[in-house]
N, C-alpha and C positions, 0 to 999 in steps of 0.2 A: 403608442406610448413614448415618453420623454426616455432620454440615455443622457448618460452622463460624460466625463472628458474622454474615459476609456470604453465608450460605446456598451456599455451594459444598462440594460433596460432601468429605470429606474418611476415610480410611481409619484408624480409630482403633479402639481395645478396645471402648469405652466412650462415655458420653455424659462420662464424669468425666472422659476423657482429652481429649475435643474441648474440654471448658471449660477444662480446664489449658493446651490449647495456645492457645487465644483468649487467655488470660490472658495466655502469653508473647509473643504478636504485641504484643497491646496494650503491654507495658513497654516492646518494642522501640520501637513509634511514637512513646512519649510520653517517651522517654530517661529509661527508669526506671534506676536503678544496683543494681534485683533483676532484673535480666531474665533473668543470667546461673542466678540459684537458682529463676527459675520454670520455668527451661527444664530443670534439674535434677526439677523435681518433676512434671514432663508427662512424661519419659524415665522416673520411677522406676514411674509407671501404667501406662505401656504402653511399652517400650523398644524397639519397631518401627514406631510411630506415623511412616511417612514424612516427613509435612514437619515431622515436630519434628526428627528425622534429620536435614532440609534444614538446619531452624535450629541444628543443631548445628555443620555445617559454617559458616552462614553468619555466625552469634557468630564463629566463628574467623577467616575472613577478614577481618570488620569490625576488626580489629586492627591489618592491615597490619605484619603480623608474620610474616618469610617462615618462621621456625620453628612457625608453625599450620598451615603450608598440608597437610602432612600429614595431620591431623585433619582438615581439610575436604573432602579427596580420601577419606580412611575413607566419612566420614559420605556424600558426593555416591554415593558405591558400594554401599553398605548401603542407601539411601533408593532408588535405583534397584533395587535388589534388592526390596524390600517395598512399593514403590508398587504402588496399586490401582487407578490410574487415569491418563487421558493426562497431565493435568494434574501428577499427583506425578511421575511419571516426567519432564515437561518443565522443574519445579524441579529434578530430582536432576541432570538434563544440565545446563540453566543453570550450578547449583553448581560442576559438574565442569568447566567451560568457564572461570569465573571462576580456579577454582582451576589451570588449566592455564595459565592468564596469556593466553586469550582471550579479551581484554575486548570485543573487538565481537562477536563471536560469542554471549558472554552477555549482551550488551545485545540482542541481536538476539532471543535464546529468548524474556528478558524480555519483549520488546513483540509478542512470538508470541504469549505466554500472556496478555498483555493486550488485545488483540484479540478470544481467545477468550473470554476472562472478566473482563471490566471490571471487577468490583468484587474483582480478586485483589489485594488491598492490600498482599499482600507483594512479589509481583512487581514494581510499580506503587513501592514505595519502595524496592526494591533498587535499580532501575532508576534512580530517583533520584540516591540516593547515588552510583553509580557514574559516571554520565555527568558529576555537577559535578565530581570526581577526576579524568575526564582533560578537565576545563575547556572543555564541550559543553554550555554552558547553552541554545543552542537546540535540542537534542536532550531535555533536560529537560521545555523549555515544551513542547514538539510531543507528550510522552508526557499530559502533563496538561492539555493541551486535548484531546487523545483521549479521555481515560476521564474526565475531570471532568462530562462531560454526562449521563453515566450514573448520574451519584452524588447524592445527598441528604440531608439532618439525618438520614432515618430509619434510614440506613443507619451502623451503627460504624466507626471511622475517617475518617467523614467529613472531622472537625476534620486529620487528616494532607492533606489531599487539599487543604485550602485551604491550609494551611503553604506545603504543595510550591508550588502554584501561584502563594503570597506570593514564595517566593526564588526561582523560574526567573522570573519576569515580575520582580524586580530585578536578578535578572543580567544581564539582556536588554535593561535600561533603560524596564523598563514602571511607572515609581514607582508611579502611579495606581491602578493596577489590581492591582498587590503590594500596596500599601498597604491596600485594599479587605479585599483575601482573610486577609492577615495581621491585620486587626482583627478578623475575622468571627471566625478560628481562636479568638485569644482571648476573643472574649465566648462561644464556648461551651464552654472551657475555660481560664481564668485562667492554668491549667499549661503551658499547648501552649509547650511548650520549644524548640520548631522556629518554630513561628510568632512566640514573641517575637521569635527568632534574627534572622529574616525583616523585619521590621517595624525593628529594630534597624540592619539594614545598611541599609534606604530611609533613616534618618536622618545614616546615617556618610555613602552617597554624598551627600544633599543639603545638608551640612553644621548639621545640626538639633542642633548637638553638647547645648545645654543642654536639648531637650526629651529626646535619648538618653537623658542620665542620669538624668530624672526618670521616663522608659518602664521603664530595667532595674530602677529602686529602687523604684517603685511595684510590678511584679510579684515584688520576688525575693519575698515573703514567701509565694508559692504553690511553689517548687521545693522543696521538701524531699521527700527521696529522689529527686532529680534524679541523674544520669548524669557523664559528665565533661564535657560539655555546659556544665554551669552553668560551668567555668573559662571557655569559651569567652565565655559570655556577659560574664562581668567584664570579660577582655580588652577586648572591645567597648565597655565602662565606660570603662577605662583609655583605649582610644582616642579616646575623646571628652576625658575630661582631657588627652590629650596636646597635641592640638589648639590647647587652651585654654592649653596650657604649665605647668599643673600637676602639676610632674614630683612631687611629695615624696606626691600624691595615687593618682599609675598605679604607684611603688613601692610605695605599703601593698597597693593592688589588687594587685599581683606579690608581693608575701609574707604575705596574708593570705587571698590570694583562688585567682587562676588559676596561682600556681605556688607553695600554701604544701604545704611537703614534711610535714609533718605530718600532713594531713589522710587520711582512709581511702579518699578514691578516687586520692589520686596515689600511698600506698601499694600501694595495689592493682593499678594498673600505670602503675611509673614514669618508664617511658618511649613512652607512648601519644603517637603520631603528632601528633595536634591537639595537647596538652600542650607539646611539644614545641617545636609551631610559633608557638603562644602566646609561648610563653616566648621564645625565640631571637629573635623579631621583634620582640618590644617591648624586649628589650635593645638589640637593633641599634640601632633607632630612638630609643632614649635617650640611645647613647654621641653619635649624628649630632648630639643638641643637645645635647654636652658633659656630659653627667648623669654623674657616679660611679654604677656599680652594684656595685662592692664586687667580691663573689667570688663572684658570683649565676654566673656562666658555668662555674666549672668542675664541677660536678655534670652540669650538658647537657655538657660535653666528654668527661665521664668515660663515659656513657652512650652518646655518640656514638662513642666508640673500639669501644666492644662493640657496638655496630649494621653496625661497618665490613661489605660484603658484602650487607646485605639494600637492599633496592634498590626495595621493592615499592612504597613510596609516595614516589613522584616529588617530588611537593612537597614534603617535609619534609626530600630531602638538600640543598638547601643550608641550610636550617638546623640542620641538622647541621653540615656546615661554618662558619656562622658561628662557633659555637661552640669546634670546631677552632681555627679563626684565631685567635679573640680571647682563646684560650689558649697560641695561637704554639706549638703542635701541628703545624706543617707537615710535619712525616714522614707523621703519623697522615693528615690532608688528603692527600699525594699517593696512602698506601696506599686511600685512598677513592676516590680518582677510579682509580686502576688496576681495583679490583674492579667501577668501574660501567662501564668500558671493557668489564672481560670480560662484564658483565651484559647490553650493550648488543648481544653477538653473540649474546645467545639466543635462541631464538625468543617470540614473544608481541608484544602488543600495546605494552607497557610497552619493547621493547627503540627505535623510535623516538622515542621521549618522550625516554628517556635521551641519546638521540646527538644530538638536534635543540634540547633545552632544559636538559636536566637537568647535563650535563656541560659547555657551556660556563656557566650558569651558576654551575656549581661551583666550575669554573677562575677565574670574576671573584673567586666569594668568595675563594677562596685569595689570588689574586694581591694584590686590595683587601685583606685581613689584612697583607699580605707590606707593604706599602705601595707597591707598582707598578702603579701609577692608572691610566698606558697600557695597560701590558699587560691590566688587569681588561676596562677598555672594547674593547680590542682580540678578547677571548675571549666579554662575552658579545654585542656589536652584533648578531652575525646570527643571536641567539634573541630579540632583545626582540623582536620582532612575533611570535613562535612560544610564550612564554612561558606563555601560558594552558592549552596543550596538559601543562605539568605539574598542572594542578587548583588549586584553591582559586580564592578571591571575588576579585572587585574587591579589597576592604578588605585581602586577605591579600597578592596579589599586590603590591598597593603597596610593599611592603619593598624588593622586588625593582627595582622602580623608582628608588626612593630610593637605591640602591645605588651603582647605573649611572651617575646624576644626578650624585652627590657625587665618582664616581669621574672624572666627564667635569669637571668642575668643577677638580677639584684637578690633574687632568694638564693642564689648558688648552686642555682638545678644545670649545670653543665650539659648533660644530655639531656633536657627539655630543650636547651640553646642549640645544642648541636643539630637536633630534629628538627628546627624551625627553619636554621640558615641549609638545611640539605635539602626542604621543601622548596624555598625559595630560589634556590642555585639551581631546582629542577624544573622550576615555573619563569621563571626568570632570563632573560636573554645576557643582561647585564650581572656581571659576579657580582657577590654582598660586598667585597670587598673595593667595590667603587660606585654604593650607593650608601648616603650618610646616614640612613637610617638602621645600617648594620655592619656598616666597615670596623668599628672598634672592636662588636663582639665574634666578627668573622677572625680577624686577626688573632683574637686573644682563643678562640676556639677551633681553629679549620687550620691551624699552624703551631 
């Protein structure tokens, strides 16, 4: 039997098929734009390779687009039929759970694979990804702490372990450990986008804005061939400039970087969830600072209307609603809420997230856009303490906290504003007085 790059048994028609599979996994781990083409090449060599079939389903699910779920389910079924060992069957089962909406089951399945096969980099990376988008930083960290002692630089994929160790520790507030791991991964590979991203988060959280700009600019020459994570890195750079109130540079990065509608990456997936989050959250922040953003909301709102009813990515939903609200498509916003309520009655892990966090937050976003700031606060207040279950990082969740704070200030609800300021002061190393989205309110409320 063939083996993969980490030495695990692999059902494959030939050594060439196994090598092609490893090439796909490397492309996924390193966020390469051609990962999909790599997968096509691997399946052309061996159409029944179980782990390549698993990757077909994985790539479908990674889009967070409900239209792709049937493709993932079919891939899981075929992978299960073709599986030649227990690990491959476990991967097929984990994929099937993911596609069915049982995220708790999928995470448990990947954890079981890692317990038996700590060098299974695919199980590890999928667990990291999905735990993050469920707001489970502790679960991310426990997974990396469990497998990391079994790894070394002698194993292909070690940089990804370091990069995930960086990000998991960053989200848990362990910045020193996080930065050491992230810098070690970048030292191994200056083009490691996930590690670069993790260190960018640390600098964001610690208010190291000039250093963050230099960090990203200095590594940009290594990013050729990267996937849409490039957009998110440019968004991080824009976040530093926003804190420095360099709004022209933010808009420039928006148009030529993370929301460049003419780029091949954007045109290939024009409504990709992470790109939508980047764009909508930045436009919303800019408008909080009275920056005119022109008609940039329109194309986002068009895409939001087309995706009403797709609730797979809970954290994207408030961003879709921001676009609908900014363009005064209030009836579409109401339809979106109705669809979310329907989805919240379905089985699966996502239902409780929609009910407890996504729906109240989206109700608040819509009320805010309509100028009913007191209603926005009332709708969102019960969700503020549990918004992390939507997924997204501290840096990404920040836009929702700013919305609640601005609504409370405009509604004259001082205690709600105080609640929010105390919350962010407890979670963020940089005091509210030194953060542009909070400074005015902090001076008024806390002093």
